[in-house]
C-alpha positions as CSV (number, residue, x, y, z in Angstrom):
1,M,0.0,-0.1,-0.1
2,P,1.8,3.2,-1.2
3,L,1.8,6.2,1.1
4,E,0.1,9.3,-0.1
5,W,2.0,12.7,-0.3
6,D,-0.6,14.3,2.0
7,L,-0.1,11.7,4.7
8,I,3.7,12.0,4.5
9,V,3.4,15.9,4.8
10,F,0.8,15.5,7.6
11,L,3.1,13.2,9.5
12,F,6.2,15.7,9.1
13,I,4.1,18.6,10.1
14,S,3.0,16.6,13.2
15,A,6.6,15.5,14.0
16,V,7.7,19.1,13.9
17,A,5.0,20.3,16.1
18,I,5.9,17.6,18.7
19,G,9.6,18.4,18.6
20,A,8.9,22.1,18.9
21,A,6.7,21.4,21.9
22,L,9.3,19.4,23.6
23,A,11.7,22.3,22.7
24,V,9.4,24.6,24.6
25,V,9.5,22.6,27.7
26,W,13.4,21.8,27.5
27,S,14.8,25.2,26.4
28,K,16.6,27.1,29.1
29,E,16.0,30.6,27.6
30,V,12.6,32.1,27.7
31,V,12.9,33.9,24.2
32,R,13.7,30.6,22.4
33,S,10.8,28.9,24.3
34,V,8.4,31.6,22.7
35,V,9.8,31.1,19.3
36,F,9.3,27.5,19.6
37,L,5.9,27.9,20.8
38,A,5.1,30.0,17.8
39,L,6.4,27.3,15.7
40,V,4.1,25.0,17.4
41,F,1.2,27.5,16.6
42,L,2.2,27.5,12.9
43,C,2.2,23.7,12.7
44,I,-1.3,23.6,14.3
45,G,-2.5,26.1,11.6
46,F,-1.2,24.0,8.9
47,T,-2.9,20.9,10.3
48,Y,-6.2,22.9,10.2
49,V,-5.4,23.2,6.5
50,F,-5.3,19.4,6.0
51,L,-8.5,19.0,7.9
52,N,-10.2,21.6,5.3
53,A,-10.7,24.2,7.7
54,E,-9.0,27.0,6.0
55,Y,-10.6,29.8,7.9
56,L,-9.8,28.3,11.2
57,A,-6.0,27.9,9.9
58,V,-5.9,31.6,8.9
59,V,-7.4,32.6,12.4
60,Q,-4.9,30.4,14.1
61,I,-1.8,31.6,12.4
62,M,-3.1,35.5,12.5
63,I,-4.1,35.5,16.0
64,Y,-1.8,33.0,17.8
65,V,1.4,33.3,15.7
66,G,1.0,36.9,15.0
67,A,-0.4,38.4,18.0
68,V,0.2,36.2,20.9
69,S,3.8,35.3,20.3
70,V,4.7,38.9,19.6
71,L,2.9,39.9,22.7
72,M,4.9,37.3,24.7
73,L,8.2,38.4,23.1
74,F,7.4,42.1,24.1
75,G,6.5,41.2,27.5
76,I,9.7,39.3,27.9
77,M,11.8,41.9,26.3
78,L,10.2,44.7,28.5
79,T,10.6,43.1,31.9
80,K,13.8,43.6,34.0
81,R,15.9,40.5,34.5
82,R,18.2,39.8,37.6
83,L,21.1,37.8,37.8
84,L,21.0,35.1,40.6
85,G,23.4,37.4,42.8
86,G,20.6,40.2,42.7
87,D,22.5,42.2,40.1
88,R,20.6,43.7,37.2
89,C,21.3,42.3,33.8
90,E,22.3,44.8,31.2
């Protein structure tokens, strides 16, 4: 039984989403975790395309990847970080 191309692409996107989700949890830096989370949101949007829910895919990509991820990045960049000794990070 030959594999169809859409199944291969779906499995690839699913594997990337799972790998990025694991990278979100295991990443030591918060900014990298947000970037991996944006990749997870993007893969979920592509998964909606395979389910023939194009509108939901566009909404997923525009709101979660575009707005939520950028909002999280701005929130991280605007907070003051401190080192373990109490000194402020420059």
